Biopython code that builds the backbone (N, CA, C, O; Angstrom):
import numpy as np
from Bio.PDB.StructureBuilder import StructureBuilder

atoms = [
    (1, "MET", "N", (198.163, 216.093, 122.573)),
    (1, "MET", "CA", (196.795, 216.427, 122.884)),
    (1, "MET", "C", (196.169, 215.255, 123.631)),
    (1, "MET", "O", (195.947, 214.206, 123.026)),
    (2, "PRO", "N", (195.879, 215.392, 124.915)),
    (2, "PRO", "CA", (195.220, 214.305, 125.642)),
    (2, "PRO", "C", (193.765, 214.164, 125.198)),
    (2, "PRO", "O", (193.039, 215.152, 125.083)),
    (3, "THR", "N", (193.359, 212.939, 124.953)),
    (3, "THR", "CA", (191.973, 212.642, 124.624)),
    (3, "THR", "C", (191.478, 211.566, 125.577)),
    (3, "THR", "O", (192.086, 210.504, 125.706)),
    (4, "PHE", "N", (190.376, 211.852, 126.237)),
    (4, "PHE", "CA", (189.765, 210.905, 127.167)),
    (4, "PHE", "C", (188.508, 210.335, 126.531)),
    (4, "PHE", "O", (187.688, 211.075, 125.987)),
    (5, "HIS", "N", (188.358, 209.016, 126.602)),
    (5, "HIS", "CA", (187.136, 208.346, 126.187)),
    (5, "HIS", "C", (186.476, 207.827, 127.460)),
    (5, "HIS", "O", (187.030, 206.972, 128.151)),
    (6, "ILE", "N", (185.300, 208.346, 127.762)),
    (6, "ILE", "CA", (184.592, 207.982, 128.983)),
    (6, "ILE", "C", (183.391, 207.130, 128.593)),
    (6, "ILE", "O", (182.499, 207.589, 127.879)),
    (7, "GLU", "N", (183.374, 205.900, 129.061)),
    (7, "GLU", "CA", (182.235, 205.016, 128.821)),
    (7, "GLU", "C", (181.491, 204.854, 130.131)),
    (7, "GLU", "O", (182.078, 204.533, 131.165)),
    (8, "MET", "N", (180.180, 205.084, 130.070)),
    (8, "MET", "CA", (179.355, 204.966, 131.267)),
    (8, "MET", "C", (177.928, 204.663, 130.846)),
    (8, "MET", "O", (177.535, 204.882, 129.700)),
    (9, "PHE", "N", (177.167, 204.155, 131.800)),
    (9, "PHE", "CA", (175.768, 203.866, 131.497)),
    (9, "PHE", "C", (175.054, 205.154, 131.126)),
    (9, "PHE", "O", (175.328, 206.218, 131.681)),
    (10, "GLU", "N", (174.134, 205.040, 130.182)),
    (10, "GLU", "CA", (173.338, 206.186, 129.785)),
    (10, "GLU", "C", (172.506, 206.675, 130.972)),
    (10, "GLU", "O", (172.271, 205.935, 131.927)),
    (11, "GLY", "N", (172.075, 207.910, 130.898)),
    (11, "GLY", "CA", (171.215, 208.446, 131.940)),
    (11, "GLY", "C", (171.799, 209.639, 132.675)),
    (11, "GLY", "O", (171.091, 210.317, 133.419)),
    (12, "ARG", "N", (173.093, 209.903, 132.474)),
    (12, "ARG", "CA", (173.667, 211.099, 133.108)),
    (12, "ARG", "C", (173.152, 212.323, 132.371)),
    (12, "ARG", "O", (172.952, 212.286, 131.157)),
    (13, "SER", "N", (172.940, 213.403, 133.100)),
    (13, "SER", "CA", (172.431, 214.626, 132.485)),
    (13, "SER", "C", (173.550, 215.366, 131.754)),
    (13, "SER", "O", (174.734, 215.109, 131.968)),
    (14, "VAL", "N", (173.145, 216.280, 130.898)),
    (14, "VAL", "CA", (174.114, 217.125, 130.203)),
    (14, "VAL", "C", (174.904, 217.936, 131.228)),
    (14, "VAL", "O", (176.107, 218.138, 131.063)),
    (15, "GLU", "N", (174.243, 218.396, 132.277)),
    (15, "GLU", "CA", (174.936, 219.173, 133.306)),
    (15, "GLU", "C", (175.994, 218.332, 134.022)),
    (15, "GLU", "O", (177.078, 218.840, 134.312)),
    (16, "GLN", "N", (175.715, 217.081, 134.310)),
    (16, "GLN", "CA", (176.707, 216.202, 134.939)),
    (16, "GLN", "C", (177.914, 216.016, 134.015)),
    (16, "GLN", "O", (179.058, 216.055, 134.469)),
    (17, "LYS", "N", (177.662, 215.819, 132.740)),
    (17, "LYS", "CA", (178.756, 215.663, 131.775)),
    (17, "LYS", "C", (179.553, 216.958, 131.661)),
    (17, "LYS", "O", (180.780, 216.934, 131.561)),
    (18, "ARG", "N", (178.852, 218.084, 131.676)),
    (18, "ARG", "CA", (179.522, 219.388, 131.621)),
    (18, "ARG", "C", (180.462, 219.563, 132.806)),
    (18, "ARG", "O", (181.602, 219.998, 132.640)),
    (19, "GLN", "N", (179.985, 219.224, 134.002)),
    (19, "GLN", "CA", (180.797, 219.357, 135.211)),
    (19, "GLN", "C", (181.996, 218.412, 135.184)),
    (19, "GLN", "O", (183.103, 218.798, 135.560)),
    (20, "LEU", "N", (181.775, 217.179, 134.742)),
    (20, "LEU", "CA", (182.872, 216.218, 134.662)),
    (20, "LEU", "C", (183.917, 216.683, 133.644)),
    (20, "LEU", "O", (185.118, 216.599, 133.901)),
    (21, "ALA", "N", (183.459, 217.171, 132.496)),
    (21, "ALA", "CA", (184.388, 217.662, 131.474)),
    (21, "ALA", "C", (185.228, 218.816, 132.014)),
    (21, "ALA", "O", (186.434, 218.869, 131.776)),
    (22, "ALA", "N", (184.604, 219.730, 132.732)),
    (22, "ALA", "CA", (185.339, 220.871, 133.289)),
    (22, "ALA", "C", (186.367, 220.411, 134.321)),
    (22, "ALA", "O", (187.501, 220.891, 134.327)),
    (23, "ALA", "N", (185.975, 219.488, 135.189)),
    (23, "ALA", "CA", (186.886, 218.998, 136.237)),
    (23, "ALA", "C", (188.063, 218.227, 135.634)),
    (23, "ALA", "O", (189.207, 218.421, 136.046)),
    (24, "LEU", "N", (187.789, 217.360, 134.666)),
    (24, "LEU", "CA", (188.865, 216.601, 134.025)),
    (24, "LEU", "C", (189.817, 217.517, 133.266)),
    (24, "LEU", "O", (191.032, 217.322, 133.299)),
    (25, "THR", "N", (189.267, 218.512, 132.586)),
    (25, "THR", "CA", (190.103, 219.448, 131.841)),
    (25, "THR", "C", (190.994, 220.243, 132.786)),
    (25, "THR", "O", (192.187, 220.402, 132.527)),
    (26, "GLU", "N", (190.429, 220.739, 133.871)),
    (26, "GLU", "CA", (191.209, 221.518, 134.833)),
    (26, "GLU", "C", (192.350, 220.694, 135.426)),
    (26, "GLU", "O", (193.484, 221.167, 135.506)),
    (27, "THR", "N", (192.054, 219.473, 135.837)),
    (27, "THR", "CA", (193.083, 218.613, 136.417)),
    (27, "THR", "C", (194.154, 218.252, 135.397)),
    (27, "THR", "O", (195.343, 218.264, 135.714)),
    (28, "THR", "N", (193.741, 217.933, 134.183)),
    (28, "THR", "CA", (194.696, 217.578, 133.135)),
    (28, "THR", "C", (195.651, 218.739, 132.848)),
    (28, "THR", "O", (196.853, 218.535, 132.675)),
    (29, "CYS", "N", (195.116, 219.939, 132.800)),
    (29, "CYS", "CA", (195.952, 221.115, 132.547)),
    (29, "CYS", "C", (196.967, 221.318, 133.665)),
    (29, "CYS", "O", (198.128, 221.633, 133.404)),
    (30, "LYS", "N", (196.536, 221.138, 134.901)),
    (30, "LYS", "CA", (197.441, 221.301, 136.045)),
    (30, "LYS", "C", (198.539, 220.245, 136.046)),
    (30, "LYS", "O", (199.713, 220.562, 136.240)),
    (31, "VAL", "N", (198.162, 219.007, 135.833)),
    (31, "VAL", "CA", (199.113, 217.903, 135.942)),
    (31, "VAL", "C", (200.045, 217.828, 134.734)),
    (31, "VAL", "O", (201.247, 217.616, 134.894)),
    (32, "LEU", "N", (199.505, 217.998, 133.539)),
    (32, "LEU", "CA", (200.309, 217.835, 132.323)),
    (32, "LEU", "C", (200.864, 219.143, 131.769)),
    (32, "LEU", "O", (201.704, 219.137, 130.869)),
    (33, "GLY", "N", (200.391, 220.260, 132.308)),
    (33, "GLY", "CA", (200.880, 221.544, 131.830)),
    (33, "GLY", "C", (200.456, 221.868, 130.414)),
    (33, "GLY", "O", (201.229, 222.440, 129.646)),
    (34, "VAL", "N", (199.231, 221.506, 130.064)),
    (34, "VAL", "CA", (198.719, 221.790, 128.724)),
    (34, "VAL", "C", (197.616, 222.843, 128.809)),
    (34, "VAL", "O", (197.095, 223.131, 129.886)),
    (35, "GLU", "N", (197.277, 223.402, 127.671)),
    (35, "GLU", "CA", (196.190, 224.381, 127.592)),
    (35, "GLU", "C", (194.844, 223.652, 127.468)),
    (35, "GLU", "O", (194.782, 222.554, 126.915)),
    (36, "PRO", "N", (193.776, 224.259, 127.979)),
    (36, "PRO", "CA", (192.461, 223.618, 127.900)),
    (36, "PRO", "C", (192.045, 223.244, 126.478)),
    (36, "PRO", "O", (191.351, 222.248, 126.273)),
    (37, "GLN", "N", (192.468, 224.040, 125.500)),
    (37, "GLN", "CA", (192.099, 223.771, 124.103)),
    (37, "GLN", "C", (192.676, 222.461, 123.586)),
    (37, "GLN", "O", (192.224, 221.949, 122.561)),
    (38, "SER", "N", (193.657, 221.920, 124.273)),
    (38, "SER", "CA", (194.275, 220.679, 123.794)),
    (38, "SER", "C", (193.657, 219.436, 124.433)),
    (38, "SER", "O", (194.054, 218.318, 124.106)),
    (39, "VAL", "N", (192.699, 219.612, 125.332)),
    (39, "VAL", "CA", (192.087, 218.477, 126.033)),
    (39, "VAL", "C", (190.747, 218.137, 125.380)),
    (39, "VAL", "O", (189.850, 218.976, 125.311)),
    (40, "ASP", "N", (190.623, 216.906, 124.906)),
    (40, "ASP", "CA", (189.371, 216.419, 124.329)),
    (40, "ASP", "C", (188.787, 215.339, 125.227)),
    (40, "ASP", "O", (189.510, 214.497, 125.760)),
    (41, "ILE", "N", (187.467, 215.377, 125.386)),
    (41, "ILE", "CA", (186.760, 214.373, 126.180)),
    (41, "ILE", "C", (185.582, 213.886, 125.340)),
    (41, "ILE", "O", (184.767, 214.680, 124.872)),
    (42, "ILE", "N", (185.507, 212.577, 125.159)),
    (42, "ILE", "CA", (184.441, 211.975, 124.366)),
    (42, "ILE", "C", (183.633, 211.063, 125.281)),
    (42, "ILE", "O", (184.163, 210.113, 125.856)),
    (43, "PHE", "N", (182.352, 211.364, 125.405)),
    (43, "PHE", "CA", (181.469, 210.545, 126.235)),
    (43, "PHE", "C", (180.769, 209.501, 125.370)),
    (43, "PHE", "O", (180.237, 209.812, 124.304)),
    (44, "HIS", "N", (180.780, 208.271, 125.844)),
    (44, "HIS", "CA", (180.075, 207.172, 125.186)),
    (44, "HIS", "C", (179.012, 206.680, 126.167)),
    (44, "HIS", "O", (179.333, 206.077, 127.190)),
    (45, "ASP", "N", (177.750, 206.941, 125.848)),
    (45, "ASP", "CA", (176.657, 206.444, 126.682)),
    (45, "ASP", "C", (176.328, 205.019, 126.246)),
    (45, "ASP", "O", (176.077, 204.755, 125.070)),
    (46, "VAL", "N", (176.335, 204.114, 127.212)),
    (46, "VAL", "CA", (176.129, 202.695, 126.929)),
    (46, "VAL", "C", (174.877, 202.205, 127.641)),
    (46, "VAL", "O", (174.675, 202.480, 128.823)),
    (47, "LYS", "N", (174.050, 201.484, 126.919)),
    (47, "LYS", "CA", (172.872, 200.870, 127.544)),
    (47, "LYS", "C", (173.340, 199.695, 128.398)),
    (47, "LYS", "O", (174.278, 198.996, 128.013)),
    (48, "PRO", "N", (172.709, 199.463, 129.544)),
    (48, "PRO", "CA", (173.119, 198.354, 130.413)),
    (48, "PRO", "C", (173.098, 196.991, 129.722)),
    (48, "PRO", "O", (173.859, 196.100, 130.099)),
    (49, "GLU", "N", (172.233, 196.817, 128.711)),
    (49, "GLU", "CA", (172.196, 195.518, 128.016)),
    (49, "GLU", "C", (173.384, 195.338, 127.084)),
    (49, "GLU", "O", (173.577, 194.257, 126.527)),
    (50, "ASN", "N", (174.185, 196.392, 126.907)),
    (50, "ASN", "CA", (175.374, 196.306, 126.072)),
    (50, "ASN", "C", (176.660, 196.291, 126.887)),
    (50, "ASN", "O", (177.738, 196.550, 126.351)),
    (51, "TRP", "N", (176.554, 195.989, 128.179)),
    (51, "TRP", "CA", (177.717, 195.987, 129.070)),
    (51, "TRP", "C", (177.585, 194.775, 129.985)),
    (51, "TRP", "O", (176.538, 194.560, 130.595)),
    (52, "ALA", "N", (178.645, 193.993, 130.076)),
    (52, "ALA", "CA", (178.627, 192.814, 130.945)),
    (52, "ALA", "C", (179.862, 192.818, 131.833)),
    (52, "ALA", "O", (180.938, 193.255, 131.424)),
    (53, "THR", "N", (179.693, 192.332, 133.037)),
    (53, "THR", "CA", (180.794, 192.141, 133.971)),
    (53, "THR", "C", (180.658, 190.743, 134.559)),
    (53, "THR", "O", (179.567, 190.331, 134.953)),
    (54, "ALA", "N", (181.748, 190.031, 134.616)),
    (54, "ALA", "CA", (181.755, 188.660, 135.137)),
    (54, "ALA", "C", (180.738, 187.775, 134.404)),
    (54, "ALA", "O", (180.105, 186.904, 135.002)),
    (55, "GLY", "N", (180.598, 188.019, 133.108)),
    (55, "GLY", "CA", (179.717, 187.178, 132.293)),
    (55, "GLY", "C", (178.239, 187.476, 132.423)),
    (55, "GLY", "O", (177.417, 186.711, 131.918)),
    (56, "LYS", "N", (177.872, 188.570, 133.089)),
    (56, "LYS", "CA", (176.471, 188.878, 133.305)),
    (56, "LYS", "C", (176.175, 190.308, 132.828)),
    (56, "LYS", "O", (176.874, 191.260, 133.177)),
    (57, "LEU", "N", (175.107, 190.423, 132.014)),
    (57, "LEU", "CA", (174.707, 191.748, 131.538)),
    (57, "LEU", "C", (174.207, 192.581, 132.719)),
    (57, "LEU", "O", (173.565, 192.069, 133.636)),
    (58, "TRP", "N", (174.515, 193.866, 132.671)),
    (58, "TRP", "CA", (174.071, 194.757, 133.747)),
    (58, "TRP", "C", (172.561, 194.963, 133.713)),
    (58, "TRP", "O", (171.979, 195.387, 134.711)),
    (59, "SER", "N", (171.918, 194.672, 132.590)),
    (59, "SER", "CA", (170.463, 194.794, 132.494)),
    (59, "SER", "C", (169.757, 193.618, 133.161)),
    (59, "SER", "O", (168.561, 193.696, 133.443)),
    (60, "ASP", "N", (170.483, 192.525, 133.417)),
    (60, "ASP", "CA", (169.882, 191.367, 134.085)),
    (60, "ASP", "C", (169.736, 191.642, 135.592)),
    (60, "ASP", "O", (170.520, 192.388, 136.180)),
    (61, "PRO", "N", (168.721, 191.026, 136.195)),
    (61, "PRO", "CA", (168.558, 191.212, 137.656)),
    (61, "PRO", "C", (169.810, 190.773, 138.400)),
    (61, "PRO", "O", (170.458, 189.797, 138.021)),
    (62, "ARG", "N", (170.137, 191.477, 139.430)),
    (62, "ARG", "CA", (171.332, 191.183, 140.238)),
    (62, "ARG", "C", (170.954, 190.529, 141.531)),
    (62, "ARG", "O", (171.826, 190.209, 142.338)),
]
sb = StructureBuilder()
sb.init_structure("model")
sb.init_model(0)
sb.init_chain("A")
sb.init_seg("    ")
for serial, (resi, resn, name, xyz) in enumerate(atoms, 1):
    if name == "N":
        sb.init_residue(resn, " ", resi, " ")
    sb.init_atom(name, np.array(xyz, "f"), 0.0, 1.0, " ", f" {name:<3s}", serial, name[0])
structure = sb.get_structure()
């Protein structure tokens, strides 16, 4: 059973997540030959102050 954990900044709409889930599920089924019921996708919405790249929080001015 493939399980995807998607981490992204908060603010995406439910419709955007719905579309992404459908697209990922469709592609996974085609490539891996699995049924849609076996594909799980877990979205983790992250605040920019809880994510850093190159030692700098994304909430800080760039």
